[in-house]
N, C-alpha and C positions, 0 to 999 in steps of 0.2 A: 533412197538410202539402202545400203547393203546390210543384210542381216548378219548378226554375229556368227551364225552357223556357217555361212558361206566363207567368212573370213578365216575361220578355223580350218576348213577344208583347204582353202587356198594357201594358207601358211604351211600346212603339213605337206601339201603337194610341192610347194617351192623348196622346202627343206629336202625332200626326197630327190627332186630333180637336181639340186645343187651338189649332191653327193657324186653322182656319175650319170650325166644326162644320157649317154649312149646306152647304158644298162637299163635305165628307166624306159627308154624308147623300145628296147628289145624285149621288155618284160611282157609275158602273156600268162594268164592263169593256166594251171595244169589242166590236162584233159579231164581228170576226175572232177575238178572244180567246175569246169565248163559244163560237163554232163549233169552235175547236180543242179546247177543254175537252170539249165534247160528243163530238167524235171520239175523244178519248183515253178518255173514259168508256165509249163503245161498244166500243172495242178492248179495254179492260180486262175488260168483261163477257164478251167473246169469248175471253179469255185469249190475245190476240195482240199485246200490247204488247212492244216491244223494250226493252232495258235503258235506252236513251236516252229513250224515251217514258215509261218509269216515272219517271225522274228529272224529266222535264218536268212530268208530272202532279203529282208531289210538290211542285214549286215553285209550280204553280198553286194547290194546296191550301193551302200556307203563306200565299200572298198573300191568298187568300180568307179565311182565318182572321183575318189581321191587319185586313183591311177590315171584317169583321163586328165585331171588337172595337172598332175605331175608330168605327164607327157607333153602337155601344152607348155609348161614352164621349161621343160628340157629342150623342146624345139626352139623356144625363144632364146634360151641360153646358148645353144649351139649356133644359131644364126647371128647372134651378137658377137660371137668370138671371131 
């Protein structure tokens, strides 16, 4: 059985991919966002994240998951065209 959380992510990703699949595939986080995620991952490995940083990292991971799913939907949409 698929959890409701996965369905919500999948639905949002499909919605984003339907807008313009080529733009979805071209999307990359900004350099600043990438650097911040790298910093959070390093601090996580060192077990030195604050509670606020843990929440921030979780938000980045949620966004990353949605973008990955959107790119999967975009590829499927383009290959079906």
